[in-house]
C-alpha positions in Angstrom: 31.4 -27.1 11.1 29.3 -28.3 13.5 26.5 -30.4 13.1 24.2 -31.1 16.2 22.3 -33.8 17.9 18.9 -34.0 18.0 18.7 -32.5 21.6 21.2 -29.4 20.5 18.4 -29.0 17.7 15.6 -29.2 19.5 17.0 -26.6 21.7 18.1 -24.5 19.3 15.2 -23.7 17.2 13.5 -23.5 20.7 15.2 -20.4 21.7 15.4 -19.3 18.0 11.5 -18.9 18.4 11.0 -17.6 21.5 9.8 -20.5 23.0 10.3 -21.8 26.6 10.4 -25.6 27.6 7.1 -25.5 28.8 5.9 -24.2 25.7 6.4 -27.5 24.0 4.0 -29.9 26.8 1.7 -31.9 25.4 -0.6 -35.0 26.4 2.3 -37.6 26.3 5.5 -35.0 26.6 6.2 -33.0 29.9 8.8 -29.9 30.5 10.8 -32.3 32.5 11.3 -34.6 29.6 11.7 -31.6 27.2 15.0 -31.1 29.3 16.3 -34.6 29.1 15.7 -34.5 25.4 17.9 -31.5 25.1 20.6 -32.7 27.4 20.7 -35.8 25.7 19.7 -38.0 28.8 16.8 -39.4 26.9 16.6 -40.4 23.4 14.5 -38.9 20.6 11.8 -41.3 18.9 9.8 -40.7 15.7 6.2 -40.0 17.1 8.0 -37.4 19.7 10.1 -35.9 17.0 7.0 -35.6 14.5 5.1 -34.0 17.5 7.7 -31.2 18.0 8.3 -30.6 14.6 4.5 -30.0 14.4 4.9 -27.3 17.2 7.8 -25.9 15.8 6.4 -25.2 12.7 3.2 -24.5 14.1 5.0 -21.3 16.3 6.9 -20.5 13.4 4.1 -19.6 11.1 2.3 -18.0 14.1 5.8 -15.6 13.6 5.5 -15.7 10.0 8.9 -17.7 9.4 9.0 -21.0 7.1 10.5 -23.3 8.8 8.9 -26.5 7.1 11.1 -29.0 9.4 10.2 -32.6 9.5 10.5 -35.5 11.9 13.2 -36.9 9.9 15.2 -33.8 10.6 15.2 -33.5 14.2 15.8 -37.2 14.1 19.1 -37.2 12.4 22.7 -37.7 14.1 25.5 -35.6 13.4 27.3 -37.8 11.0 23.8 -38.4 9.0 23.4 -34.7 8.7 27.2 -34.0 7.8 26.9 -36.6 5.1 23.5 -35.1 3.8 25.4 -31.1 3.7 28.3 -32.8 2.1 26.2 -34.3 -0.4 24.5 -31.8 -1.0 27.7 -29.7 -1.6 29.3 -32.0 -3.8 26.5 -31.5 -5.6 25.9 -28.2 -6.3 28.7 -25.3 -8.0 31.9 -25.7 -6.1 34.9 -24.1 -5.5 38.5 -25.4 -4.2 37.6 -23.5 -1.3 34.2 -25.6 -0.8 35.5 -28.6 -1.5 38.1 -28.3 0.7 35.5 -27.5 3.4 33.6 -30.6 2.8 36.9 -32.7 3.1 37.5 -31.1 6.6 34.0 -32.2 7.5 34.0 -35.6 6.0 37.4 -36.3 7.8 36.1 -35.3 11.0 33.1 -37.4 10.6 34.8 -40.3 9.4 32.9 -40.1 6.3 35.5 -42.0 3.7 33.5 -42.2 0.3 32.5 -38.8 0.9 36.3 -37.7 1.3 37.5 -39.8 -2.0 34.7 -38.2 -3.9 35.8 -34.8 -2.8 39.0 -35.5 -3.4 38.0 -36.7 -7.3 36.3 -33.7 -7.6 39.0 -31.3 -6.5 41.4 -33.1 -9.0 38.7 -32.8 -11.9 38.3 -28.7 -11.2 42.2 -28.1 -10.8 42.6 -30.5 -14.4 39.5 -28.2 -15.9 41.9 -25.3 -15.0 44.8 -26.7 -16.5 46.6 -26.9 -13.2 47.8 -30.5 -14.4 50.4 -30.8 -10.9 48.0 -30.3 -8.4 45.6 -32.7 -10.3 47.2 -35.2 -9.9 47.8 -35.1 -6.7 44.3 -35.3 -5.5 43.6 -38.3 -7.9 46.5 -40.1 -6.3 44.9 -38.9 -2.8 41.7 -39.9 -4.3 42.8 -43.3 -5.3 44.1 -44.1 -1.8 41.1 -43.2 -0.1 38.9 -45.3 -2.2 41.6 -48.0 -1.5 40.7 -47.6 2.3 37.2 -48.0 1.9 37.5 -50.6 -0.6 35.8 -49.2 -3.1 37.2 -49.6 -7.2 34.6 -48.0 -9.1 36.4 -44.7 -10.0 40.0 -46.9 -9.8 40.4 -47.0 -14.2 39.0 -43.4 -14.3 41.2 -42.2 -12.1 44.1 -43.9 -14.0 43.1 -42.6 -16.8 42.9 -39.1 -15.9 46.3 -39.1 -13.9 48.1 -40.1 -17.6 45.9 -37.3 -19.2 47.7 -35.2 -16.4 51.1 -36.6 -17.8 49.8 -36.6 -21.6 49.2 -32.7 -20.9 52.4 -32.1 -19.1 54.3 -33.8 -22.1 55.6 -36.7 -20.0 54.2 -38.9 -22.7 56.5 -42.3 -21.1 54.8 -42.2 -17.7 51.2 -40.9 -19.2 51.5 -44.3 -21.1 51.9 -46.2 -17.8 48.8 -44.7 -16.2 46.7 -45.5 -19.3 47.6 -48.9 -19.5 46.6 -49.9 -16.2 43.4 -48.1 -16.8 42.7 -50.1 -19.9 43.7 -53.0 -17.9 40.9 -52.2 -15.1 38.5 -51.2 -17.2 38.3 -54.0 -18.7 38.0 -56.3 -15.5 35.6 -54.0 -13.9 33.4 -53.9 -17.5 34.0 -49.7 -17.6 33.7 -49.1 -20.7 33.3 -45.5 -21.3 37.0 -45.8 -19.7 38.2 -48.5 -22.0 37.4 -46.5 -24.8 39.1 -43.4 -23.5 42.2 -45.3 -22.3 42.8 -47.0 -25.3 42.3 -43.8 -27.7 44.6 -42.4 -25.3 47.4 -45.4 -25.3 47.1 -44.8 -29.0 48.3 -40.7 -28.7 51.2 -41.6 -26.4 52.4 -44.2 -28.8 52.1 -41.6 -31.4 54.1 -38.9 -29.1 56.5 -41.7 -28.8 57.1 -42.6 -32.3 55.9 -45.8 -31.7 53.7 -45.7 -35.0 52.4 -49.0 -35.6 51.6 -49.7 -32.2 49.4 -46.0 -32.1 47.9 -47.1 -35.4 46.8 -50.6 -33.3 45.6 -48.8 -30.5 43.5 -46.5 -32.7 42.0 -49.7 -34.2 41.1 -50.9 -31.2 39.2 -47.5 -30.3 37.6 -47.5 -33.5 36.3 -50.6 -33.1 34.6 -49.8 -29.7 32.9 -46.5 -30.4 30.1 -45.9 -31.6 30.4 -43.0 -34.7 27.1 -41.5 -34.1 27.3 -41.3 -30.3 31.4 -40.5 -30.3 31.5 -38.5 -33.6 34.4 -36.2 -31.6 36.5 -39.2 -30.6 35.8 -40.8 -34.3 37.6 -37.9 -35.6 40.4 -37.7 -33.1 40.9 -41.5 -33.7 41.1 -41.0 -37.5 43.5 -38.0 -37.3 46.5 -40.1 -35.1 45.7 -42.7 -37.5 46.1 -40.7 -40.2 49.3 -39.1 -38.5 50.7 -42.3 -38.0 50.6 -43.2 -41.9 52.5 -39.2 -42.5 54.8 -40.3 -39.9 55.5 -43.4 -41.5 55.7 -41.3 -45.1 52.7 -43.3 -46.1 51.4 -39.9 -47.5 48.8 -41.2 -49.7 47.0 -43.8 -46.9 47.0 -40.4 -44.7 45.5 -38.2 -47.4 42.5 -40.1 -47.8 41.5 -40.6 -44.2 41.9 -36.7 -43.7 39.6 -36.0 -47.3 37.5 -39.3 -46.0 36.8 -37.3 -42.5 36.0 -34.2 -44.4 33.0 -35.3 -45.8 31.6 -37.0 -43.1 30.9 -33.3 -41.4 27.4 -32.2 -41.4 28.8 -28.4 -40.5 31.8 -26.0 -41.5 31.8 -24.6 -38.2 32.8 -27.9 -35.6 35.8 -27.0 -33.6 36.9 -30.6 -34.9 36.7 -30.2 -38.5 39.8 -27.3 -38.1 41.7 -30.4 -36.5 41.5 -32.2 -39.7 42.3 -29.3 -42.0 45.1 -28.2 -39.6 46.6 -32.0 -40.1 46.0 -32.2 -43.8 47.5 -28.9 -44.6 50.9 -30.4 -42.5 50.5 -33.3 -44.5 50.5 -31.1 -48.0 53.6 -29.1 -46.4 55.5 -32.5 -46.3 55.1 -33.4 -49.6 55.6 -29.5 -50.8 52.3 -28.3 -51.9 52.4 -25.0 -50.1 49.6 -23.7 -51.6 47.0 -26.2 -50.5 49.0 -26.6 -47.1 48.5 -22.5 -46.8 44.3 -23.2 -48.0 43.7 -26.1 -45.5 45.2 -24.0 -42.7 43.2 -20.9 -43.3 40.4 -23.3 -43.1 41.8 -24.3 -39.7 42.6 -20.8 -38.9 38.5 -19.5 -39.9 37.3 -22.0 -37.7 39.1 -21.6 -34.9 39.0 -18.3 -34.7 35.0 -18.1 -35.0 34.0 -21.4 -33.0 37.3 -22.6 -31.1 39.6 -19.5 -29.8 41.5 -21.6 -27.0 43.1 -23.9 -29.6 43.8 -20.9 -32.2 47.4 -21.0 -31.3 47.7 -24.6 -33.1 46.5 -23.4 -36.4 49.0 -20.1 -36.2 51.9 -22.2 -35.2 51.3 -25.0 -37.4 50.8 -22.1 -40.6 54.3 -20.3 -39.3 55.8 -24.2 -39.9 54.9 -23.8 -43.3 56.2 -20.4 -44.2 59.5 -21.6 -42.4 60.2 -24.4 -45.0 59.6 -21.4 -47.2 62.4 -19.1 -45.8 59.3 -16.9 -45.4 60.3 -15.7 -41.7 59.3 -12.6 -41.5 55.5 -13.9 -41.9 56.7 -17.0 -39.6 57.2 -14.5 -36.8 54.0 -12.3 -36.8 52.4 -15.5 -37.0 54.6 -17.7 -33.9 54.7 -14.3 -31.5 50.5 -14.6 -32.0 51.1 -18.4 -31.2 52.8 -18.4 -28.6 50.8 -15.6 -26.8 47.7 -17.7 -27.1 49.1 -21.0 -26.0 50.6 -19.0 -23.1 47.3 -17.8 -21.9 45.8 -21.2 -22.5 48.4 -23.3 -20.5 49.0 -25.5 -24.2 52.5 -26.2 -23.6 53.0 -28.3 -26.5 52.3 -25.4 -28.6 54.2 -23.0 -26.6 57.3 -25.2 -26.8 56.7 -25.7 -30.6 56.6 -22.1 -31.3 59.4 -21.7 -29.1 61.8 -23.9 -31.0 60.6 -23.0 -34.0 61.6 -19.1 -33.2 64.8 -20.9 -32.3 65.0 -22.1 -36.1 64.3 -18.8 -37.6 67.2 -16.8 -34.9 69.5 -19.2 -35.9 69.0 -18.7 -39.8 69.5 -15.0 -39.4 71.5 -14.3 -36.7 69.3 -13.1 -34.0 71.8 -14.3 -30.9 69.7 -12.0 -28.5 66.3 -13.7 -29.5 67.9 -17.0 -29.3 68.8 -16.3 -26.0 65.3 -15.5 -24.5 63.8 -18.0 -26.3 66.3 -20.6 -24.8 65.8 -19.3 -21.4 61.7 -19.3 -21.6 62.0 -22.7 -22.7 64.6 -23.6 -19.6 61.9 -22.2 -17.6 58.9 -24.8 -18.5 61.5 -27.4 -18.1 62.4 -26.4 -14.8 58.7 -26.1 -13.6 58.2 -29.6 -15.2 61.0 -31.2 -13.3 62.3 -32.1 -16.6 66.0 -32.9 -16.2 66.7 -34.3 -19.7 65.1 -31.5 -21.5 66.9 -28.9 -19.0 70.4 -30.4 -19.6 69.9 -30.3 -23.4 68.9 -26.6 -23.1 71.3 -25.8 -20.8 74.0 -27.4 -23.3 72.9 -25.5 -26.1 72.6 -21.9 -24.9 76.2 -22.2 -23.5 77.1 -23.5 -26.8 75.7 -20.2 -28.4 77.7 -18.1 -25.8 80.3 -19.2 -27.2 80.2 -19.6 -30.5 79.6 -15.4 -30.3 82.2 -15.0 -27.6 80.2 -15.0 -24.9 82.6 -16.8 -22.5 81.9 -14.9 -19.6 78.3 -15.3 -20.1 78.3 -18.8 -20.6 80.4 -19.3 -17.7 77.7 -17.4 -14.9 75.1 -19.3 -16.6 77.2 -23.0 -15.9 77.4 -21.1 -12.2 73.9 -20.4 -11.5 72.8 -23.9 -13.2 75.5 -26.3 -11.7 72.8 -28.2 -10.1 71.8 -30.1 -13.8 75.2 -30.9 -14.7 
């Protein structure tokens, strides 16, 4: 997109209104001067710009056209006009295509601040679409561009977003590095928003990495920072992470106390986060083999998510299936797993998609479903390959080959190893 000089704008508007240079003459401006303005031989002053704007608006009104230009528009340089266009565009409804156009313009007119903001917003668009790899690439580019223009106001925010990308790809150790960086920078820059979010995310990562004491420590740090009335959702999440750690540490009473206390704090029975509490409470009861209580809690979770949080319904279904597996009710579990995995795939919930697949492996290993086992292993392998998770790839390859050998399918094992030799 090309933005015009003041002279080029004068010429374009004049021709659009079918005016001659002579039509712009006045007491203080002659036709030859108009010509020099249009070619850039003379600079445009504020008084002359105001005069020309009045001329153009009057002619436009005679033609029944609403023009409404002013002197500031005529005086605007191509770079200033590009800046205004980009700012207006970034503050409207945007798509990847529109942002790419803004990035191209900002690069062409050396608008580093605009290019950095566009890259950040492009990353957010990809993140909201759950395209985490593409989001991460743009966040890294945004960090680089902000660094070039010596602007660090989004530094901690971007590191936190990079951590979230890795977290959603189940790369917890990498995510933790980004969250620690975000937390460190947020304290230096007095960025309380990112400080709160990063400390919660650190707690979550520690739990995923089975560092339960550290997770509890950071959950408590978050709870000390947050205002429950303003951050009730994250207050719930932090308490659930803390309770889950107690559950992992076999401190059942401590975990149950937190879950039950949270249930009493909800003002509505249709809050999506209430389903999150019921879900985890159900898993706690399953751990101690109180299956009726577990089923009741998961039923509440499923009902709430069906009505208000459908994109997370896969979690309730797959967690409910895990309880049925413990009771060896495999047929019922398979129905829930297939429904849950379909939803997890649809909403790009990699964590629960994988969780569901591993449960299918557990069931089919028990009931002797060789074909189903093979299909499930291959689906898990595909996800691992997309994530470049070479450790998981190696483990799955070994398990699949062992399954082939245990079922007298040596030819298939050899064929598979040849096709996946790069992971050996």
